[in-house]
C-alpha positions in Angstrom: 0.0 0.0 0.0 1.2 3.6 -0.6 3.3 5.0 2.2 4.7 8.4 3.1 3.5 11.5 4.8 -0.2 12.4 4.4 -2.2 15.6 4.8 -4.2 16.1 8.0 -7.4 15.4 6.2 -6.3 12.0 4.9 -8.5 9.1 6.0 -6.3 6.1 6.2 -9.1 3.6 6.7 -10.8 4.7 3.5 -7.5 4.2 1.6 -7.3 0.7 3.0 -10.8 -0.1 2.1 -10.2 0.9 -1.5 -7.1 -1.2 -1.5 -9.1 -4.2 -0.7 -11.4 -3.6 -3.6 -8.5 -3.1 -5.9 -6.9 -6.4 -4.8 -9.5 -8.1 -7.1 -8.7 -8.0 -10.8 -9.1 -10.0 -14.0 -6.4 -12.4 -12.9 -7.6 -12.7 -9.4 -11.4 -12.5 -9.5 -11.7 -14.6 -6.3 -9.4 -14.3 -3.2 -9.1 -15.8 0.2 -8.8 -13.7 3.3 -5.1 -14.5 3.5 -4.5 -13.4 -0.1 -6.3 -10.1 0.4 -4.3 -9.5 3.6 -1.0 -10.2 1.8 -1.9 -8.2 -1.3 -2.9 -5.2 0.7 -0.1 -5.5 3.2 -2.4 -5.6 6.3 -3.2 -8.1 9.0 -5.7 -10.9 8.5 -7.9 -9.3 11.2 -7.9 -5.9 9.4 -8.6 -7.6 6.0 -11.4 -9.6 7.5 -13.1 -6.4 8.9 -12.9 -4.6 5.6 -14.1 -7.7 3.6 -17.1 -8.3 5.9 -18.0 -4.6 5.8 -17.9 -4.8 2.0 -20.1 -7.9 2.2 -22.6 -6.1 4.4 -22.6 -3.2 1.9 -23.2 -5.5 -1.1 -19.9 -4.9 -2.9 -18.4 -8.3 -2.1 -19.8 -11.8 -1.7 -18.3 -14.8 0.0 -18.9 -18.6 0.0 -17.2 -18.8 3.4 -13.7 -19.2 2.0 -13.4 -17.2 -1.2 -14.4 -13.6 -1.6 -15.5 -12.0 -4.9 -16.6 -8.6 -6.0 -20.3 -8.1 -7.0 -21.6 -6.1 -9.9 -22.5 -3.4 -7.4 -18.9 -2.1 -7.5 -19.8 -0.7 -10.9 -21.7 2.0 -9.0 -18.4 3.4 -7.8 -17.4 4.4 -11.3 -21.0 5.2 -12.5 -20.8 8.9 -11.8 -17.6 9.3 -13.7 -18.9 7.3 -16.7 -22.2 9.3 -16.7 -20.3 12.6 -16.5 -17.7 12.0 -19.1 -19.6 11.3 -22.3 -20.9 14.3 -24.1 -17.8 15.1 -26.1 -17.2 11.3 -26.8 -20.9 11.0 -27.7 -20.6 13.9 -30.2 -17.3 12.9 -31.8 -18.5 10.3 -34.3 -21.3 12.7 -35.4 -18.8 15.5 -35.9 -16.6 13.1 -38.0 -19.6 12.2 -40.1 -20.5 15.9 -40.6 -16.9 16.8 -41.6 -16.9 14.0 -44.1 -20.1 15.3 -45.6 -19.3 19.0 -45.9 -15.5 19.0 -46.1 -15.2 21.6 -43.4 -14.1 21.5 -39.7 -16.6 21.2 -36.9 -16.4 21.5 -33.1 -18.5 21.0 -30.0 -18.3 23.9 -27.5 -19.7 24.7 -24.1 -19.9 27.9 -22.1 -17.5 28.2 -19.2 -17.8 31.5 -17.4 -17.8 34.2 -20.1 -15.8 32.0 -22.5 -16.7 29.4 -25.0 -14.5 26.3 -24.7 -13.9 23.7 -27.4 -14.5 20.2 -25.9 -14.5 18.1 -29.1 -13.2 18.9 -32.6 -12.7 17.4 -36.0 -10.4 19.6 -38.1 -9.8 19.7 -41.8 -7.8 22.5 -43.3 -6.5 25.4 -41.2 -8.8 28.5 -41.5 -8.1 30.6 -38.5 -4.8 32.3 -37.6 -5.0 30.9 -34.1 -4.7 27.1 -33.8 -7.8 25.5 -32.4 -7.6 22.5 -30.2 -9.7 20.9 -27.5 -9.5 23.4 -24.5 -9.2 26.5 -26.7 -11.2 29.5 -25.4 -12.7 32.5 -27.0 -15.0 35.3 -25.7 -18.5 33.8 -26.0 -20.2 36.9 -27.4 -18.1 37.1 -30.5 -18.4 33.5 -31.7 -21.3 31.7 -33.3 -21.2 28.9 -30.8 -21.1 31.3 -27.9 -24.0 33.3 -29.3 -26.4 30.4 -29.7 -25.7 29.4 -26.1 -26.0 33.0 -24.7 -29.1 33.6 -26.7 -31.0 30.9 -24.7 -30.1 32.3 -21.3 -32.6 34.4 -19.4 -32.7 38.1 -20.5 -31.4 39.3 -17.1 -28.4 37.0 -17.3 -27.7 38.1 -20.8 -27.7 41.7 -19.6 -25.4 40.9 -16.7 -22.9 39.1 -19.0 -22.8 41.8 -21.6 -22.4 44.5 -18.9 -19.1 42.9 -17.8 -18.0 41.7 -21.2 -15.0 43.3 -22.9 -16.7 44.4 -26.2 -13.5 45.4 -27.9 -13.3 45.3 -31.7 -11.4 42.2 -32.9 -12.1 43.1 -36.5 -13.8 46.0 -38.3 -17.1 43.9 -38.2 -17.2 43.1 -34.5 -20.3 44.2 -32.7 -19.0 46.4 -29.9 -22.1 47.8 -28.3 -24.4 46.0 -25.9 -27.8 46.9 -27.4 -27.0 45.8 -31.0 -25.5 42.6 -29.5 -28.7 41.9 -27.5 -30.7 42.5 -30.6 -28.6 39.9 -32.4 -29.0 37.4 -29.6 -32.8 37.8 -29.8 -32.6 37.1 -33.5 -30.5 34.0 -32.9 -33.0 32.8 -30.3 -35.8 33.2 -32.8 -34.2 31.5 -35.7 -32.4 28.8 -33.8 -28.9 29.3 -35.2 -26.2 31.9 -35.4 -23.9 33.0 -38.2 -21.0 35.2 -37.3 -19.5 37.0 -40.2 -15.8 37.9 -39.7 -16.3 39.3 -36.2 -13.8 37.1 -34.5 -11.2 37.0 -37.4 -11.1 38.6 -40.8 -11.9 36.0 -43.5 -13.7 33.7 -41.1 -17.4 32.9 -41.2 -19.0 30.5 -38.8 -22.4 28.9 -38.3 -23.6 27.2 -35.1 -26.6 25.4 -33.7 -27.4 24.8 -30.1 -27.4 21.3 -28.6 -30.3 20.7 -26.2 -30.7 18.0 -23.5 -33.8 15.9 -23.0 -35.5 18.8 -21.1 -34.9 21.2 -23.9 -32.1 23.1 -22.1 -29.2 24.3 -24.2 -26.0 22.6 -23.0 -23.6 23.0 -25.8 -23.3 24.1 -29.5 -21.8 22.7 -32.7 -20.3 24.9 -35.4 -18.9 24.8 -38.9 -16.3 27.6 -39.6 -15.5 28.4 -43.2 -13.3 30.8 -45.3 -15.3 33.9 -46.2 -13.6 34.1 -49.6 -15.3 30.9 -50.9 -18.4 30.8 -48.8 -21.0 33.6 -48.8 -23.4 34.0 -45.8 -26.2 32.7 -48.0 -24.3 29.6 -49.1 -23.4 28.9 -45.5 -27.1 29.1 -44.6 -28.2 27.1 -47.7 -25.5 24.4 -48.0 -24.1 23.9 -44.5 -26.9 24.7 -42.0 -29.1 21.7 -43.0 -26.2 19.3 -42.4 -25.4 21.0 -39.1 -29.1 20.8 -38.0 -29.2 17.1 -38.9 -26.0 16.4 -37.0 -27.2 18.1 -33.9 -30.5 16.2 -34.1 -28.5 13.0 -34.0 -26.4 14.2 -31.1 -29.5 15.2 -29.2 -31.1 11.8 -29.8 -28.0 10.0 -28.4 -27.9 12.4 -25.5 -31.5 11.6 -24.7 -30.8 7.9 -24.8 -27.8 8.4 -22.5 -29.8 10.5 -20.1 -32.5 7.9 -20.0 -30.0 5.1 -19.3 -28.1 6.9 -16.6 -30.7 9.2 -15.1 -28.6 12.3 -15.8 -27.4 14.3 -18.8 -23.7 13.6 -19.7 -21.4 16.5 -18.9 -19.4 18.1 -21.7 -15.9 17.4 -20.4 -14.0 17.3 -17.1 -13.1 20.7 -15.8 -15.6 22.8 -17.7 -18.4 24.7 -16.0 -22.1 24.6 -16.8 -23.6 26.9 -19.4 -25.1 29.0 -16.6 
């Protein structure tokens, strides 16, 4: 078992109990009391107390000599599995979308006042800044950010824009709160956002919100394109239908996952909620 100095909050008995559970593996699905004690480097008496406690809790069963884990131990990893799947769930759908349209696509969530990329399938490089999972941009100036912001309560939108740094990133960037609020209202009505060279010159992007089973917007998916070869109208006509179909498939899988686990999958570890 791990040794060395521990913080004052450290619960040694909890560590030892987890060690007993970890003693069982694919090569040792059944163990005697002595084997558990030896593997965990503890006395037989201590190993017996931990094993019998786990039996009482339903995580271990025994025939009187051999001990074996029960399926209930899966509960210990359930929260992690249930909370780790939105980006993984979306990834194959993004790959299919990119294969269809020949452009990059990403899944993003709102974290604080930034939009964060949590899944991405690239093609050619469009933006000057390299985009990877974990990249952040101010939410109000991106298509993905706007479709998420647009579905927040009006008072929250007001508060967010009041503290936002509405500096001009290009000559086209909306830099006043009232026009930006009007744009968010339009995005809310139409169900998608197109941002035309406001984040970077030469870049257009279209995004659609991803909703959970309850209809709450939890993320957004985008397609960025080069403005020189894609007009706003061609983005709306040629790319938006594919994007809407992709998001519908993501939402269908999200609904299935929520039904199976009883909770909506989180976007990615370390990101905040969209609120």
